[in-house]
N, C-alpha and C positions, 0 to 999 in steps of 0.2 A: 179772160184767161182763167177764171175761177173754175171753169168746167173742164178740169184736167181728166184725161182718161189714162190711168196708169196700169190697168190690168189688160191682159190679152188672153187668148185661148190657152197658152202654155204657162200662165202664171201659177206657181205653186202656192199652197195655202199660207205658208209663213210670209211670203212676199205680198200676198193679198192683204194680210193684216197690217203690214208696214205701209202699203199703199193707202189703205183706209185711214191710218193715222196721219199720213201726209195730207190727204184730201181734207180731213177735218181741220187740220192746222191752217191750210191755205184758205179755207172758207171762213175763217174768223175775220173780224173787222180789222184787226191789227195783227199781222203775222209776226210771230216770235222767230226771228231769223236764226238765232242760235239753236233753237229746237229744230227748226227746219234743216239746218246743216247736220245736226246730230242724226236725225231720221234718215236723211239722204245718205249719210256715211254708213249707217247701219244697213240701209237698203243695198248699197254697193257691196258690202261684206256678204250679205245674204245671197246676192246674185253670184258672186265669185264662188262661194261654197256650193251653191246649186250646180253651177257649171262644172265644178270639179267632180261632183257626184253623179252626174247624169251621163247617158250614152252620147257618143259623138254626134249622131244625127239629130237627136233631140236637142242637144246643146247648141248645135248650129242654128236650128230653127228658133230656139229660145233667144239666142243672142241677136238674131236678126230682128225679132219682135221687140226686144229690149232697146235696140238702137233707136227705134221710132219713139219709144217712151222716153228715152234719155233726151231726145231732141225736144220733146214737150217740156221736160223739166228744165232744160237749158234755157228755152225761150221764157219760161216763167221766172227763172232766176235772173235773167237779163232784164226782165220787166221790173223786178224788185230793185235791182241795182240802179237802173235808170231813175226810178222814182226816188230812191235814196239820194242819188246824185243831185237831182233837181231840188230836193228839199235842202240839202247841204248848201247848194249854190244860193238859194233864197236866204238862208241864214247868214251866209257870208255877206251878201249884198245888204241885208238888214243891219248887220254889225257895222259895216262901213258907213251906212247912212246915219246910224246913231253916233258914231265917232265925229261926224261932221258937225253935229249939234252940241257936242260936249265941249 
């Protein structure tokens, strides 16, 4: 899932910069989830501002393309969530095992 594609033909330059920052972050060995959330929130604000400023036809095509990109981001976020949940479950099981021996 590290091969995310966040740009499309209608991606404006300011959004391309944010997308590049997100890609660099997710390609690190350990993803800083707080920074990812900050960048995705900033991305959302940038998209909303762009939609407010562009023409209706362009905005519609842009929004449709962004829906696909958002699906990719949601899938990636779900993958991170599931990995965190699995790690937490392992820690809880380990804690219970340690308590048995104390």
